[in-house]
A tleap script that builds the chain and sets N, CA, C and O, in Angstrom:
source leaprc.protein.ff14SB
mol = sequence {
  NMET SER LYS GLY THR ASP ILE GLU LYS ALA
  ARG ALA ALA LYS LYS LYS VAL PHE SER LEU
  PHE ALA ASP LEU VAL GLN VAL THR ASP VAL
  GLY ILE THR ARG VAL ASP GLU GLY TYR GLY
  LEU LYS VAL ASN LEU GLY GLU GLN PRO PRO
  GLU GLY VAL GLN LEU PRO GLN GLN VAL ASP
  GLY VAL PRO VAL LEU ILE GLU VAL VAL GLY
  ARG ILE VAL LYS ARG GLY LEU GLU PRO GLY
  LYS CALA
}
set mol.1.N position { 36.818 140.446 68.526 }
set mol.1.CA position { 37.197 139.047 68.639 }
set mol.1.C position { 38.614 138.957 69.187 }
set mol.1.O position { 39.493 139.699 68.748 }
set mol.2.N position { 38.846 138.071 70.131 }
set mol.2.CA position { 40.159 137.879 70.730 }
set mol.2.C position { 41.083 137.169 69.768 }
set mol.2.O position { 40.670 136.264 69.043 }
set mol.3.N position { 42.341 137.587 69.766 }
set mol.3.CA position { 43.314 136.956 68.876 }
set mol.3.C position { 43.839 135.653 69.442 }
set mol.3.O position { 44.498 134.904 68.721 }
set mol.4.N position { 43.573 135.351 70.705 }
set mol.4.CA position { 44.033 134.107 71.314 }
set mol.4.C position { 45.347 134.295 72.058 }
set mol.4.O position { 45.920 135.384 72.087 }
set mol.5.N position { 45.802 133.213 72.651 }
set mol.5.CA position { 47.040 133.224 73.424 }
set mol.5.C position { 48.235 133.134 72.494 }
set mol.5.O position { 48.256 132.314 71.576 }
set mol.6.N position { 49.237 133.984 72.732 }
set mol.6.CA position { 50.411 133.923 71.860 }
set mol.6.C position { 51.344 132.790 72.301 }
set mol.6.O position { 51.240 132.275 73.415 }
set mol.7.N position { 52.248 132.419 71.408 }
set mol.7.CA position { 53.131 131.271 71.626 }
set mol.7.C position { 54.045 131.469 72.840 }
set mol.7.O position { 54.330 130.513 73.560 }
set mol.8.N position { 54.502 132.696 73.069 }
set mol.8.CA position { 55.395 132.953 74.207 }
set mol.8.C position { 54.689 132.701 75.544 }
set mol.8.O position { 55.271 132.142 76.473 }
set mol.9.N position { 53.440 133.121 75.618 }
set mol.9.CA position { 52.662 132.906 76.838 }
set mol.9.C position { 52.431 131.411 77.068 }
set mol.9.O position { 52.483 130.943 78.205 }
set mol.10.N position { 52.178 130.665 75.995 }
set mol.10.CA position { 51.995 129.214 76.104 }
set mol.10.C position { 53.289 128.544 76.558 }
set mol.10.O position { 53.263 127.659 77.413 }
set mol.11.N position { 54.410 128.959 75.995 }
set mol.11.CA position { 55.709 128.394 76.406 }
set mol.11.C position { 55.988 128.664 77.879 }
set mol.11.O position { 56.474 127.790 78.597 }
set mol.12.N position { 55.680 129.876 78.322 }
set mol.12.CA position { 55.929 130.250 79.716 }
set mol.12.C position { 55.072 129.421 80.673 }
set mol.12.O position { 55.512 129.114 81.781 }
set mol.13.N position { 53.868 129.058 80.265 }
set mol.13.CA position { 52.961 128.304 81.135 }
set mol.13.C position { 53.250 126.800 81.134 }
set mol.13.O position { 52.777 126.080 82.014 }
set mol.14.N position { 54.018 126.324 80.157 }
set mol.14.CA position { 54.228 124.887 79.982 }
set mol.14.C position { 54.850 124.227 81.216 }
set mol.14.O position { 54.331 123.215 81.687 }
set mol.15.N position { 55.938 124.769 81.747 }
set mol.15.CA position { 56.583 124.173 82.923 }
set mol.15.C position { 55.667 124.220 84.148 }
set mol.15.O position { 55.614 123.274 84.934 }
set mol.16.N position { 54.958 125.319 84.294 }
set mol.16.CA position { 54.044 125.457 85.434 }
set mol.16.C position { 52.942 124.409 85.360 }
set mol.16.O position { 52.589 123.806 86.373 }
set mol.17.N position { 52.401 124.190 84.175 }
set mol.17.CA position { 51.339 123.195 83.989 }
set mol.17.C position { 51.860 121.802 84.303 }
set mol.17.O position { 51.197 121.029 84.996 }
set mol.18.N position { 53.051 121.476 83.796 }
set mol.18.CA position { 53.613 120.143 84.064 }
set mol.18.C position { 53.773 119.934 85.562 }
set mol.18.O position { 53.385 118.892 86.090 }
set mol.19.N position { 54.335 120.905 86.240 }
set mol.19.CA position { 54.550 120.807 87.684 }
set mol.19.C position { 53.228 120.709 88.446 }
set mol.19.O position { 53.087 119.875 89.340 }
set mol.20.N position { 52.277 121.544 88.099 }
set mol.20.CA position { 50.972 121.559 88.764 }
set mol.20.C position { 50.238 120.231 88.580 }
set mol.20.O position { 49.716 119.672 89.544 }
set mol.21.N position { 50.197 119.730 87.353 }
set mol.21.CA position { 49.474 118.497 87.068 }
set mol.21.C position { 50.195 117.284 87.647 }
set mol.21.O position { 49.538 116.349 88.105 }
set mol.22.N position { 51.528 117.272 87.639 }
set mol.22.CA position { 52.294 116.119 88.111 }
set mol.22.C position { 52.020 115.827 89.583 }
set mol.22.O position { 52.161 114.686 90.023 }
set mol.23.N position { 51.633 116.841 90.342 }
set mol.23.CA position { 51.284 116.632 91.749 }
set mol.23.C position { 49.918 115.956 91.902 }
set mol.23.O position { 49.594 115.452 92.977 }
set mol.24.N position { 49.119 115.943 90.833 }
set mol.24.CA position { 47.747 115.435 90.912 }
set mol.24.C position { 47.513 114.136 90.148 }
set mol.24.O position { 46.735 113.287 90.583 }
set mol.25.N position { 48.191 113.982 89.000 }
set mol.25.CA position { 47.936 112.850 88.094 }
set mol.25.C position { 49.234 112.399 87.436 }
set mol.25.O position { 50.271 113.049 87.570 }
set mol.26.N position { 49.164 111.267 86.718 }
set mol.26.CA position { 50.317 110.754 85.978 }
set mol.26.C position { 50.392 111.451 84.618 }
set mol.26.O position { 49.614 111.140 83.717 }
set mol.27.N position { 51.324 112.389 84.471 }
set mol.27.CA position { 51.495 113.148 83.235 }
set mol.27.C position { 52.543 112.451 82.367 }
set mol.27.O position { 53.643 112.159 82.833 }
set mol.28.N position { 52.199 112.186 81.101 }
set mol.28.CA position { 53.173 111.595 80.190 }
set mol.28.C position { 53.848 112.654 79.335 }
set mol.28.O position { 54.991 112.471 78.916 }
set mol.29.N position { 53.155 113.768 79.066 }
set mol.29.CA position { 53.740 114.811 78.235 }
set mol.29.C position { 52.882 116.070 78.301 }
set mol.29.O position { 51.675 116.011 78.532 }
set mol.30.N position { 53.535 117.206 78.092 }
set mol.30.CA position { 52.828 118.476 77.939 }
set mol.30.C position { 53.381 119.123 76.683 }
set mol.30.O position { 54.591 119.302 76.552 }
set mol.31.N position { 52.500 119.472 75.765 }
set mol.31.CA position { 52.921 120.098 74.518 }
set mol.31.C position { 52.094 121.332 74.216 }
set mol.31.O position { 51.065 121.588 74.841 }
set mol.32.N position { 52.572 122.089 73.240 }
set mol.32.CA position { 51.862 123.287 72.786 }
set mol.32.C position { 51.045 122.907 71.556 }
set mol.32.O position { 51.525 122.191 70.678 }
set mol.33.N position { 49.804 123.393 71.501 }
set mol.33.CA position { 48.910 123.078 70.394 }
set mol.33.C position { 48.126 124.318 69.990 }
set mol.33.O position { 48.016 125.271 70.761 }
set mol.34.N position { 47.592 124.299 68.796 }
set mol.34.CA position { 46.735 125.401 68.334 }
set mol.34.C position { 45.374 125.287 69.006 }
set mol.34.O position { 44.792 124.205 69.087 }
set mol.35.N position { 44.884 126.412 69.481 }
set mol.35.CA position { 43.543 126.489 70.065 }
set mol.35.C position { 42.891 127.740 69.503 }
set mol.35.O position { 43.341 128.857 69.757 }
set mol.36.N position { 41.833 127.544 68.741 }
set mol.36.CA position { 41.146 128.649 68.073 }
set mol.36.C position { 42.169 129.458 67.265 }
set mol.36.O position { 42.823 128.916 66.373 }
set mol.37.N position { 42.305 130.740 67.573 }
set mol.37.CA position { 43.227 131.586 66.811 }
set mol.37.C position { 44.547 131.816 67.548 }
set mol.37.O position { 45.314 132.710 67.192 }
set mol.38.N position { 44.805 131.017 68.560 }
set mol.38.CA position { 46.034 131.169 69.330 }
set mol.38.C position { 46.608 129.820 69.693 }
set mol.38.O position { 46.493 128.852 68.941 }
set mol.39.N position { 47.236 129.771 70.872 }
set mol.39.CA position { 47.896 128.556 71.319 }
set mol.39.C position { 47.411 128.165 72.705 }
set mol.39.O position { 46.927 128.998 73.472 }
set mol.40.N position { 47.548 126.899 73.005 }
set mol.40.CA position { 47.222 126.373 74.310 }
set mol.40.C position { 48.156 125.224 74.615 }
set mol.40.O position { 49.103 124.967 73.872 }
set mol.41.N position { 47.888 124.538 75.704 }
set mol.41.CA position { 48.704 123.403 76.098 }
set mol.41.C position { 47.879 122.130 76.061 }
set mol.41.O position { 46.713 122.119 76.456 }
set mol.42.N position { 48.492 121.063 75.585 }
set mol.42.CA position { 47.847 119.749 75.579 }
set mol.42.C position { 48.579 118.889 76.591 }
set mol.42.O position { 49.787 118.677 76.485 }
set mol.43.N position { 47.841 118.397 77.568 }
set mol.43.CA position { 48.398 117.557 78.609 }
set mol.43.C position { 47.946 116.124 78.350 }
set mol.43.O position { 46.750 115.836 78.340 }
set mol.44.N position { 48.916 115.223 78.139 }
set mol.44.CA position { 48.628 113.807 77.954 }
set mol.44.C position { 48.816 113.101 79.286 }
set mol.44.O position { 49.851 113.242 79.938 }
set mol.45.N position { 47.800 112.339 79.683 }
set mol.45.CA position { 47.831 111.619 80.955 }
set mol.45.C position { 47.986 110.126 80.718 }
set mol.45.O position { 47.499 109.586 79.725 }
set mol.46.N position { 48.672 109.467 81.648 }
set mol.46.CA position { 48.856 108.025 81.570 }
set mol.46.C position { 47.642 107.246 82.031 }
set mol.46.O position { 47.475 106.080 81.675 }
set mol.47.N position { 46.792 107.887 82.823 }
set mol.47.CA position { 45.589 107.222 83.323 }
set mol.47.C position { 44.564 108.281 83.709 }
set mol.47.O position { 44.880 109.466 83.815 }
set mol.48.N position { 43.331 107.829 83.916 }
set mol.48.CA position { 42.271 108.744 84.328 }
set mol.48.C position { 42.632 109.384 85.668 }
set mol.48.O position { 43.201 108.715 86.531 }
set mol.49.N position { 42.314 110.657 85.857 }
set mol.49.CA position { 42.548 111.279 87.159 }
set mol.49.C position { 41.723 110.570 88.242 }
set mol.49.O position { 40.635 110.062 87.969 }
set mol.50.N position { 42.247 110.542 89.460 }
set mol.50.CA position { 41.479 109.945 90.555 }
set mol.50.C position { 40.134 110.665 90.728 }
set mol.50.O position { 40.000 111.844 90.402 }
set mol.51.N position { 39.159 109.941 91.239 }
set mol.51.CA position { 37.836 110.515 91.462 }
set mol.51.C position { 37.947 111.733 92.373 }
set mol.51.O position { 38.632 111.702 93.395 }
set mol.52.N position { 37.274 112.784 91.991 }
set mol.52.CA position { 37.261 114.006 92.788 }
set mol.52.C position { 38.358 115.001 92.441 }
set mol.52.O position { 38.326 116.137 92.916 }
set mol.53.N position { 39.330 114.602 91.624 }
set mol.53.CA position { 40.410 115.521 91.241 }
set mol.53.C position { 39.931 116.391 90.078 }
set mol.53.O position { 39.562 115.884 89.019 }
set mol.54.N position { 39.941 117.687 90.289 }
set mol.54.CA position { 39.542 118.643 89.257 }
set mol.54.C position { 40.805 119.265 88.661 }
set mol.54.O position { 41.571 119.919 89.369 }
set mol.55.N position { 41.019 119.063 87.372 }
set mol.55.CA position { 42.183 119.627 86.693 }
set mol.55.C position { 41.800 120.954 86.046 }
set mol.55.O position { 40.729 121.064 85.450 }
set mol.56.N position { 42.662 121.960 86.158 }
set mol.56.CA position { 42.332 123.267 85.582 }
set mol.56.C position { 42.245 123.214 84.060 }
set mol.56.O position { 43.006 122.498 83.409 }
set mol.57.N position { 41.321 123.972 83.508 }
set mol.57.CA position { 41.173 124.061 82.058 }
set mol.57.C position { 41.887 125.286 81.505 }
set mol.57.O position { 41.861 125.550 80.303 }
set mol.58.N position { 42.529 126.035 82.411 }
set mol.58.CA position { 43.258 127.232 82.019 }
set mol.58.C position { 44.290 127.522 83.101 }
set mol.58.O position { 43.990 127.425 84.291 }
set mol.59.N position { 45.509 127.879 82.687 }
set mol.59.CA position { 46.566 128.248 83.627 }
set mol.59.C position { 47.219 129.523 83.107 }
set mol.59.O position { 47.693 129.566 81.972 }
set mol.60.N position { 47.242 130.544 83.928 }
set mol.60.CA position { 47.800 131.852 83.552 }
set mol.60.C position { 47.199 132.372 82.246 }
set mol.60.O position { 47.890 133.001 81.445 }
set mol.61.N position { 45.911 132.105 82.038 }
set mol.61.CA position { 45.227 132.572 80.846 }
set mol.61.C position { 45.442 131.709 79.611 }
set mol.61.O position { 44.939 132.034 78.535 }
set mol.62.N position { 46.181 130.616 79.750 }
set mol.62.CA position { 46.460 129.713 78.623 }
set mol.62.C position { 45.502 128.530 78.717 }
set mol.62.O position { 45.437 127.875 79.757 }
set mol.63.N position { 44.751 128.244 77.640 }
set mol.63.CA position { 43.831 127.097 77.665 }
set mol.63.C position { 44.593 125.783 77.788 }
set mol.63.O position { 45.679 125.632 77.228 }
set mol.64.N position { 44.017 124.834 78.525 }
set mol.64.CA position { 44.627 123.524 78.738 }
set mol.64.C position { 43.658 122.447 78.247 }
set mol.64.O position { 42.519 122.364 78.706 }
set mol.65.N position { 44.127 121.632 77.312 }
set mol.65.CA position { 43.359 120.493 76.803 }
set mol.65.C position { 43.944 119.237 77.416 }
set mol.65.O position { 45.165 119.088 77.475 }
set mol.66.N position { 43.097 118.334 77.870 }
set mol.66.CA position { 43.546 117.131 78.567 }
set mol.66.C position { 43.080 115.903 77.800 }
set mol.66.O position { 41.930 115.822 77.370 }
set mol.67.N position { 44.005 114.933 77.633 }
set mol.67.CA position { 43.653 113.672 76.982 }
set mol.67.C position { 44.341 112.532 77.716 }
set mol.67.O position { 45.526 112.615 78.040 }
set mol.68.N position { 43.595 111.470 77.976 }
set mol.68.CA position { 44.172 110.268 78.565 }
set mol.68.C position { 44.655 109.395 77.410 }
set mol.68.O position { 43.855 108.886 76.625 }
set mol.69.N position { 45.977 109.230 77.316 }
set mol.69.CA position { 46.569 108.482 76.203 }
set mol.69.C position { 47.109 107.123 76.641 }
set mol.69.O position { 47.476 106.299 75.803 }
set mol.70.N position { 47.157 106.891 77.940 }
set mol.70.CA position { 47.713 105.647 78.449 }
set mol.70.C position { 49.209 105.777 78.674 }
set mol.70.O position { 49.807 106.827 78.436 }
set mol.71.N position { 49.782 104.711 79.126 }
set mol.71.CA position { 51.216 104.692 79.422 }
set mol.71.C position { 52.000 104.667 78.119 }
set mol.71.O position { 51.656 103.928 77.197 }
set mol.72.N position { 53.037 105.460 78.042 }
set mol.72.CA position { 53.884 105.511 76.854 }
set mol.72.C position { 55.147 104.724 77.140 }
set mol.72.O position { 55.831 104.967 78.135 }
set mol.73.N position { 55.456 103.772 76.255 }
set mol.73.CA position { 56.669 102.951 76.415 }
set mol.73.C position { 57.494 103.010 75.146 }
set mol.73.O position { 56.962 103.147 74.045 }
set mol.74.N position { 58.786 102.906 75.315 }
set mol.74.CA position { 59.704 102.900 74.178 }
set mol.74.C position { 59.640 101.542 73.499 }
set mol.74.O position { 59.698 100.499 74.150 }
set mol.75.N position { 59.522 101.574 72.189 }
set mol.75.CA position { 59.501 100.321 71.419 }
set mol.75.C position { 60.865 100.075 70.830 }
set mol.75.O position { 61.545 101.010 70.405 }
set mol.76.N position { 61.270 98.822 70.802 }
set mol.76.CA position { 62.542 98.442 70.188 }
set mol.76.C position { 62.378 98.292 68.679 }
set mol.76.O position { 61.264 98.142 68.176 }
set mol.77.N position { 63.491 98.334 67.972 }
set mol.77.CA position { 63.464 98.129 66.527 }
set mol.77.C position { 63.277 96.654 66.208 }
set mol.77.O position { 63.762 95.783 66.930 }
set mol.78.N position { 62.576 96.390 65.131 }
set mol.78.CA position { 62.417 95.016 64.667 }
set mol.78.C position { 63.748 94.561 64.077 }
set mol.78.O position { 64.463 95.370 63.486 }
set mol.79.N position { 64.094 93.283 64.224 }
set mol.79.CA position { 65.347 92.789 63.633 }
set mol.79.C position { 65.376 93.074 62.143 }
set mol.79.O position { 64.385 92.861 61.443 }
set mol.80.N position { 66.517 93.557 61.657 }
set mol.80.CA position { 66.678 93.841 60.235 }
set mol.80.C position { 66.202 95.215 59.820 }
set mol.80.O position { 66.347 95.576 58.652 }
set mol.81.N position { 65.634 96.002 60.735 }
set mol.81.CA position { 65.161 97.365 60.430 }
set mol.81.C position { 66.174 98.358 60.983 }
set mol.81.O position { 66.714 98.171 62.073 }
set mol.82.N position { 66.419 99.398 60.231 }
set mol.82.CA position { 67.373 100.426 60.699 }
set mol.82.C position { 66.665 101.652 61.169 }
set mol.82.O position { 67.309 102.611 61.594 }
savepdb mol mol.pdb
quit
């Protein structure tokens, strides 16, 4: 049984994944997540990829999970809240 991708390999692939995906789709964030017994990358997208765009499910041997989360905006504090 494979032990999975180690954290260092996932960290090394993170910048490459962000750069690769940003050329194809609207990326809001790329993070490291647990996948099976190792680590992978979770790519959050602002919108569905254009029709015909195929996003890789693995980069440099690191699994890539994709989720469309929508546009992320900063929220202001409510008056009287610290």
